[in-house]
C-alpha positions as CSV (number, residue, x, y, z in Angstrom):
1,M,39.1,-27.8,-26.1
2,K,36.4,-25.2,-26.0
3,R,36.6,-22.1,-28.1
4,R,36.5,-18.7,-26.5
5,A,35.1,-15.5,-28.1
6,A,37.1,-12.3,-27.7
7,M,36.4,-8.8,-28.8
8,F,39.1,-6.6,-30.2
9,R,38.9,-2.9,-31.1
10,I,40.9,-2.4,-34.3
11,S,42.6,0.7,-35.4
12,F,40.1,2.1,-37.8
13,G,37.4,2.2,-35.1
14,H,35.3,-0.9,-35.7
15,T,34.8,-3.9,-33.4
16,I,34.8,-7.4,-34.8
17,M,34.6,-10.8,-33.2
18,L,37.2,-13.5,-33.6
19,V,36.9,-17.1,-32.4
20,I,40.2,-18.2,-31.0
21,R,41.5,-21.3,-29.3
22,P,43.5,-20.9,-26.1
23,S,46.8,-22.8,-26.2
24,G,47.2,-24.0,-22.6
25,S,47.3,-22.1,-19.4
26,R,46.9,-18.3,-19.3
27,K,49.7,-18.1,-16.7
28,G,53.3,-17.3,-17.4
29,G,54.4,-17.0,-21.0
30,Q,50.9,-16.9,-22.4
31,A,49.8,-14.0,-20.2
32,A,53.0,-12.2,-21.1
33,A,52.3,-12.6,-24.8
34,S,48.6,-11.7,-24.6
35,H,49.0,-8.1,-25.6
36,T,51.2,-8.9,-28.6
37,G,48.8,-11.7,-29.7
38,N,45.8,-9.4,-29.5
39,K,47.5,-6.8,-31.7
40,E,48.5,-9.5,-34.2
41,R,45.0,-10.8,-34.4
42,A,43.5,-7.4,-34.8
43,K,46.0,-6.5,-37.5
44,L,45.3,-9.7,-39.5
45,A,41.5,-9.3,-39.3
46,R,41.8,-5.6,-40.3
47,T,44.0,-6.4,-43.3
48,K,41.9,-9.3,-44.5
49,L,38.8,-7.1,-44.4
50,E,40.6,-4.2,-46.1
51,I,41.6,-6.5,-48.9
52,A,38.1,-7.8,-49.3
53,M,36.8,-4.2,-49.4
54,A,39.3,-3.1,-52.0
55,E,38.6,-6.1,-54.2
56,K,34.9,-5.7,-53.9
57,D,34.9,-1.9,-54.6
58,D,37.7,-1.7,-57.2
59,H,37.5,-5.1,-58.9
60,H,41.2,-5.6,-58.8
61,H,42.8,-7.2,-61.9
62,H,45.9,-9.3,-61.8
63,D,48.5,-9.4,-64.5
64,E,48.3,-11.4,-67.7
65,H,48.8,-14.7,-65.9
66,G,45.7,-14.0,-63.8
67,S,46.8,-16.1,-60.9
68,E,49.5,-14.3,-59.0
69,L,48.8,-12.9,-55.5
70,S,49.5,-9.2,-54.7
71,E,52.2,-8.3,-52.2
72,M,49.5,-7.5,-49.6
73,Q,47.7,-10.8,-50.2
74,L,51.0,-12.7,-49.7
75,R,51.7,-10.9,-46.5
76,V,48.2,-11.7,-45.1
77,R,48.6,-15.3,-46.1
78,A,51.9,-15.6,-44.3
79,L,50.7,-13.8,-41.2
80,E,47.6,-16.0,-41.1
81,T,49.7,-19.1,-41.5
82,V,51.9,-18.2,-38.6
83,L,49.1,-17.2,-36.3
84,T,47.1,-20.4,-37.2
85,E,50.1,-22.6,-36.4
86,K,50.5,-20.8,-33.0
87,G,46.8,-21.5,-32.3
88,Y,46.0,-17.8,-32.0
89,I,43.3,-17.7,-34.6
90,D,40.7,-19.9,-36.3
91,P,40.9,-19.2,-40.1
92,S,37.3,-20.3,-40.5
93,A,36.2,-17.5,-38.1
94,L,38.0,-14.9,-40.2
95,D,36.4,-16.3,-43.4
96,A,33.0,-16.2,-41.7
97,I,33.4,-12.5,-40.8
98,I,34.4,-11.5,-44.3
99,E,31.6,-13.6,-45.9
100,A,29.0,-12.0,-43.5
101,Y,30.0,-8.5,-44.5
102,E,30.1,-9.4,-48.2
103,T,26.8,-11.3,-48.4
104,K,24.7,-11.2,-45.2
105,V,24.9,-7.4,-44.6
106,G,25.2,-4.7,-47.1
107,P,23.4,-2.0,-49.1
108,H,20.5,-4.3,-49.8
109,I,19.6,-4.1,-46.1
110,G,19.7,-0.3,-46.2
111,A,17.6,-0.4,-49.3
112,R,14.9,-2.3,-47.4
113,V,14.9,0.3,-44.7
114,I,14.7,3.2,-47.2
115,A,11.9,1.5,-49.2
116,K,9.9,1.0,-46.1
117,A,10.3,4.6,-45.1
118,W,9.1,5.7,-48.5
119,S,6.0,3.5,-48.4
120,D,5.1,3.7,-44.7
121,P,4.8,7.2,-43.1
122,A,4.7,5.8,-39.6
123,F,8.0,3.9,-40.1
124,K,9.5,7.0,-41.7
125,R,8.7,9.0,-38.6
126,A,10.1,6.3,-36.4
127,L,13.3,6.1,-38.5
128,L,13.9,9.8,-38.3
129,D,13.1,9.9,-34.6
130,N,15.3,6.9,-33.6
131,A,16.9,5.0,-36.5
132,T,18.5,2.5,-34.1
133,E,15.2,1.3,-32.7
134,A,13.5,1.5,-36.1
135,V,16.0,-0.9,-37.8
136,L,15.9,-3.2,-34.8
137,A,12.2,-3.5,-35.4
138,L,13.0,-4.9,-38.8
139,G,15.3,-7.5,-37.3
140,I,18.5,-5.7,-38.2
141,I,21.0,-5.9,-35.4
142,N,23.6,-3.1,-35.2
143,R,26.8,-4.4,-33.8
144,V,29.3,-1.8,-35.0
145,G,27.8,1.4,-33.8
146,D,25.9,2.3,-30.7
147,H,23.7,4.8,-32.4
148,L,22.3,5.0,-35.9
149,I,20.9,8.3,-37.1
150,A,18.8,8.8,-40.3
151,V,18.9,12.2,-42.0
152,E,16.4,13.1,-44.7
153,N,17.1,14.8,-48.0
154,T,14.7,17.4,-49.2
155,P,14.6,19.8,-52.2
156,K,16.2,22.4,-49.9
157,L,18.6,20.2,-48.0
158,H,21.1,17.6,-49.1
159,N,22.9,15.4,-46.6
160,M,26.3,13.7,-47.0
161,I,28.1,11.3,-44.7
162,V,31.9,11.3,-44.0
163,C,34.2,10.1,-41.3
164,T,37.0,12.7,-41.0
165,L,39.0,10.6,-38.5
166,C,39.1,7.2,-40.2
167,S,36.3,5.1,-41.8
168,C,33.4,4.8,-39.4
169,Y,30.4,3.6,-41.4
170,P,27.1,1.8,-40.8
171,W,28.2,-1.6,-41.9
172,E,25.1,-3.5,-41.1
173,V,22.9,-1.3,-43.3
174,L,25.4,-0.3,-46.0
175,G,27.9,-3.1,-46.1
176,L,31.6,-2.7,-46.6
177,P,32.7,0.9,-46.9
178,P,34.0,1.8,-50.4
179,V,37.7,2.5,-50.7
180,W,37.1,6.1,-51.6
181,Y,35.1,6.7,-48.4
182,K,38.3,6.0,-46.4
183,S,40.6,8.1,-48.6
184,A,42.1,11.3,-47.3
185,P,40.9,13.4,-50.2
186,Y,37.3,12.4,-49.6
187,R,37.5,12.8,-45.8
188,S,38.9,16.3,-46.1
189,R,37.2,17.7,-49.2
190,A,33.7,16.4,-48.0
191,V,34.0,19.0,-45.3
192,N,35.8,21.8,-47.1
193,D,34.2,21.5,-50.5
194,P,31.1,19.3,-50.3
195,R,29.6,20.7,-53.5
196,G,32.8,20.0,-55.4
197,V,32.9,16.5,-54.1
198,L,29.3,15.9,-55.1
199,A,30.2,17.2,-58.6
200,D,32.9,14.6,-58.8
201,F,30.3,12.0,-58.2
202,G,28.1,13.5,-60.9
203,V,25.7,15.0,-58.4
204,T,24.6,18.6,-59.3
205,L,22.3,20.4,-56.9
206,P,20.5,23.7,-57.3
207,A,22.4,26.7,-56.0
208,D,19.7,27.3,-53.3
209,T,20.0,23.7,-51.9
210,N,21.9,23.6,-48.7
211,I,24.4,20.8,-48.0
212,R,25.0,19.4,-44.6
213,V,27.9,17.0,-43.9
214,W,27.6,14.6,-41.0
215,D,30.8,13.3,-39.4
216,S,30.5,9.7,-38.2
217,T,32.2,8.3,-35.1
218,A,32.8,4.9,-33.6
219,E,29.6,5.4,-31.6
220,T,27.4,7.3,-34.0
221,R,26.8,6.3,-37.6
222,F,24.5,8.0,-40.2
223,I,22.3,6.8,-43.1
224,V,20.8,9.2,-45.6
225,L,17.1,8.9,-46.5
226,P,17.2,10.0,-50.2
227,M,14.2,11.6,-51.9
228,R,11.8,9.2,-53.5
229,P,12.0,9.6,-57.2
230,A,8.9,10.6,-59.1
231,G,7.1,7.9,-61.1
232,A,7.3,5.2,-58.5
233,E,3.8,5.7,-57.1
234,G,2.1,2.5,-56.2
235,W,5.3,0.4,-56.2
236,D,5.7,-2.1,-53.4
237,E,8.6,-2.1,-51.0
238,E,10.6,-4.8,-52.9
239,K,10.4,-2.8,-56.2
240,L,11.1,0.5,-54.4
241,A,14.3,-1.1,-52.9
242,S,15.6,-1.6,-56.4
243,L,15.8,2.2,-56.8
244,V,18.0,2.7,-53.7
245,T,21.8,2.8,-54.3
246,R,24.6,2.6,-51.8
247,D,25.8,6.1,-52.8
248,S,22.3,7.6,-52.3
249,M,22.4,6.4,-48.7
250,I,25.8,8.0,-48.2
251,G,24.7,11.2,-49.9
252,T,27.1,11.0,-52.8
253,G,24.4,10.0,-55.3
254,F,20.7,10.0,-56.0
255,A,18.2,7.1,-56.0
256,K,17.7,5.6,-59.5
257,L,14.8,6.7,-61.7
258,P,12.0,4.2,-62.3
259,S,13.0,4.1,-65.9
260,E,16.4,2.8,-65.0
261,V,15.0,-0.4,-63.4
262,A,11.8,-0.9,-65.2
């Protein structure tokens, strides 16, 4: 039986694609259960991705036995088993989604973009004018936000990204959002006390540097173009990319110094 692709909007504002197998006619009982099935599939995908994000960002440790699953992992495994048995989901599709966001997209993509902007004035202008089109020119397809905006840090202006509503984030160029990005304290304090939040991240700015906070939405995402550190003159794009950190593209950090990667 042919597989059918369906799009579901999950509760924290991102769209993901699942590959599912229809289990017979869409009439009668299947049609009646469609809404419930969609919610179950979305919940499972969201939970699996959130676990992957948490493990990637926090490096969770298990107890001394080192093999027991957490309560959340057990719940996800049980839900996945039930939905697989019902034919609602294809587990390999969920695994492919998680693998893609862990390995095929991520901060290394954003680092490429920043490095090119640092070394190519024409690309920098294009990025600041229309980041969506600029990254498309590099072969980067943006599937989770309709519009990407690049904002440039300068000695007089520092930009920081937040999503006050949930966790909207430019996944294709920055990868999985860190757990702290989704936390209520960051989402509220980034707006009310941005300088204090930056201090928590070890970022100290001169008193005369203005801070601008950009609120992401499901349709519009942001990426910070950090200042190029001194001492990297003559570096090629690959080497420049090694200076770019995830946090520097969120605005909660600086690019590395050349001495840190040399």
